[in-house]
N, C-alpha and C positions, 0 to 999 in steps of 0.2 A: 504493498500499500505507500501511497504517496506520503512523505514523513513533511513536518513544519515544526515550528519552534514549539508548538503546544503538543508535539506528540503523533499519532497516526491518524492521517485523514480518514473516517470511516469509507470502508470499500462496500460493494454492492451485495456481499454475503458476510453472515455471522455463524461461526461454527457453534455448534449446540450439542449436547448428548441426551436425547430424551430417551424415556422409558418407552421401549417397544414392546407390546403386548400383543402376540398372536393366540391362535387357539391351543397352540401347544407349549410355548414357549413366553419367558419374560426376560428380556435383555436389555441392555443398553448399547448402544452403538452411535458413532459420530454420524450427524446431519449437518445440513446447511439450511438456513433460514434468509431469506430477503431482509437487508437492511431496511429500517425505516427510521428516518429522522426528519427534523424539521428543517425547512428553507424559509428564511425570512427575505422577501424580494423588495429591494428598496430602490427608488429611482432618485437620482439628484439633478437637479435643473437650475442652472445659473447660481450655484453654491448654497441651494435649499435641497434638504434631502426629506424624502417623504416615503415613510413606509406603506408599501402596498397591499402586500399580501403575504400570509403564511401559508404554506403548504406542507403535507406530508408528502416525502418523496424518498425515493432511491437513492443515494450519494452518486454522483458521476454525471457529468455533462450538466453541471450545475448553471453554468453561464447560457447555453443554449436553453435550459429550462426557463430561465428568467426572461431570456429576450424573447422566447417564443411565447411566453405567457401575456408578455406586454404588447406583442403583435397580436395577439387573439383581442385584447382589450382596446385596440386601436389607439394606444400609447406612443407605440413607434410603427412605422410605416416601411422602413428601408435601412439598410445599414447607414445611411448618411447620416439618420438620427442619432446614430451611437457614438460617441467618442469612446468609450472604453467600458469594460465589465471588470470589476474586482471583488474579490472577498472584503470584509470589513477589516482595515489596517489602518494604523497610524492615530487610531483614536484613544480615547480613554479606555474603552473596551474592544481588543482585538479578537476577532472571531473569523478564523479562516477557514472553517468548516460549513456554517451553517448560515451565514449571513451574506447575501449577494447585493452590490449596488451597481446598478446599469446608470452609469453617468451619460447624461445627455448632452448635445452639442448645444450652445446657447440659440441657435438657431432652428431647433427643434420645437415643433408646437405641444406644449404641455399644459393641459389644464388638469389639476388634482379634482377637480368638482365633476369631472366625467367620469370618474371611476367607480360611481356606483354601480351595482350590476345591472345588467341591462334587461333583468325579467324581474316583476314583483314577484315576492314569496306570499301568494294568498290563494283561497281555494277554488277561485273564479279562473278554471283552468283556460277557457275560451281567450277571456281576456287577456290572461298570462301570456298566451303563447302568441296572440297579435301584437301584445306589446314588446314581446321578445324580437319579432321579426322587424317592427318598426325600428327599435332601438339600434338593431344590427344594421339597417340600413342608413342609419345616422352616422356611423363609423365609416361610411364610404369604401366597401369591400372594392377589392381590383375586377376589372371586367374578366370574364372568363372565356377562354377560346372554345370554338366549336369540339374539339377533340379534347382527350385522345381517344382515338379508336381503338377497342381493344376486342380479341377474340375470348371467347367463352372458355376455351381451353386455357390461355394465359391466366384469366381469372381464377378460374378453378385451380390453379397450381400457386397462388399466390400466398394461402394459409401456412401451406408446407414448406414452400421457400421461407418465410418468414419464420416458421418454427424451428428450421434448422439453424438459423443464426441467432437464437435465443439462448446466449450462454448461461445467464443466471436463471432461467426459467428450468435449463436442464438438471440444475443444481438444486434448486429450491421448490419449482412448480408453484412460486408464489408470487410472479411478475406477470405482468402485461406487456405488451411491446405494440410498436408503430413501425412502419416501414414503408420508405418512400420508392417506388418502382417506376420503371420506362415502361412504355405500352407492349414492349415484347417480353416485360417478365423479368429483366434483370434488376436487383436490388440496387439502390443508390446509398440511402441510408436507413439504418437499423438501429431504434434505441428501446432501451425496456426500463420498466418502472412499476414500483406497487401501485402507482395511479396511472391509470388509462390515460386520462388527460394530460398528465405530467410526460407520458411517454411521447406523444403528440405534440406536446410544447417542445420538448427537445429536438424532434425534427423538424418542425418548423424554425426552432430558434437558430438550429446548424444552418437551414437554408438563409436565414436573414444574414446569419454573421458571416456567411460566404457570399453575400451580395446577389443570391439567387431569388430574390422573390421580385415579382409572382412567381409560382413554380407550375405555370402550365405546362399541358401535355405530360401530366403524371398522375400515378394512381396512389393514393394512401390507403394501405392494408392496416385495418386493426385486428388484436388478438380477440376484442370482447364485444360488445354492441356498440350501436351508432346512436349516440345521444345527441341532442341539440347542441351541448358543447363541443364535441368532437368536430361536428358538421361546421360550426362556428370558427374554429381554429384553422380549418382546413380552407374556407371560404378566405379567410383573412389572408392566408399565404397564397391564395390564388390557385388553390388544388382543386381542380373541377370533378375528379371522381375519387370516391371514398368506397373503399369494400371492407366489409365487416363479417366478422366470423359468426357474429350473434345478430340478434333482431336490431331493428331500427325502432326507436321512439316515434311517437304521432309527429312531435315537433322537428324532430329530426328530417321526418319525410316532407313537412311543410317547407322548412328551410331549405331543402333541395330543390323543390319545386317553385318556390319563390325567387331563388336566385339561378336558377339552370344549373344545377349539380346533378351528376349521376351518383344515385345511393344503391349499393347493392347489398343485400343482407344473407345471412344464413349462408356464408360461401362456403363451399366444402369442395374437395375432390370429384364429388358426385354432380353437384348442381348449386344454383342460387337464385336467389329473387332480385329482380330489378326494380325498386320502388318510384325511382324518377329518372329522367334523363336517358332513356332507352336508346336514344340514337346513338350514345357513345359504345354501346355493344353491338358487336358484328355479329347478327344471328344468320345473315343469309352469305352464302360464298359467290 
C-alpha cells in the first residue's frame, strides 16, 4: 500500500479471519473484505473552501471520484475548470487519506447555492420525478451524438468482460464496478467501489481529468441496477449509452427518454431489454 507520513494509506481490501461454519466443520480461515472509508469532498474557489459531500467509498482513484461527483452535480464541466486536486495538506489538520480538495480555477463558474440535491425528498413520486428531470435540465447537460451503434452480441458480452477485470470483486465479492467501453466491446476504463455510484464517478472523473469530456460514442456498463443517479452521471459526462446487469428504475427510464439516451437492463450473455433509445442497438443485419 502507498505510504505517507501518517502511515499506510487504506487499500481496496482488508484481511480478516472469520469463523467459517459448514454442515460438518467449524474453522477459521483468512478472507478479504472490501474496504469502506469516508471521503470528504471539498471545493476551493478563489481562496474560499466549501465542504460539498461526504461519501462512503473504497479507497483508490479518490481524485477521479471527487471530480466525477462534481461533474455530475454541474460544479465542473471540463478539465479547464480544475486547477488541481489534492489531499488535505498544509493546514492545522493534515489528512492525506479521506479528505480531497478540488481547487477550481478563478475563471470557473461556481455557485455554492446550486449544490442542493436536484430532487426533493417527499412522497409525491410523480412531482419528485418531474422536478428531478427539470433540475437536471438546468445543469445544461452536453448534447449527445446519434451513436454509438452497438451489436447485440457485443452488448451481451460486456458484463462478463467487466467481471473479468474486477480484481477487488474476485477477492471479496463485495464491490460494484463500472466500465467504459468502445462500441466494439473493448474496455477503456474500469473502476470498482463499494458504492455503485462511486464506481461511475471514478470512471467519469478519469475522463474529465484526461480532458475526454464529453465521451460520446461510448458505452457505460454497470454491475448493478440502473438508477436515476447512474443515468445522471452518464449524461453529464456525455455518455449516451448505459448498460446494466440489473433492472432500471422508472425515473432512470424517464431520464433516458427525456435526454435521448439508450438504456439497456438485465443484460446477460443470453439477452437484454432495451428501455429507451432502441436506435443505438443494431437489431438487423
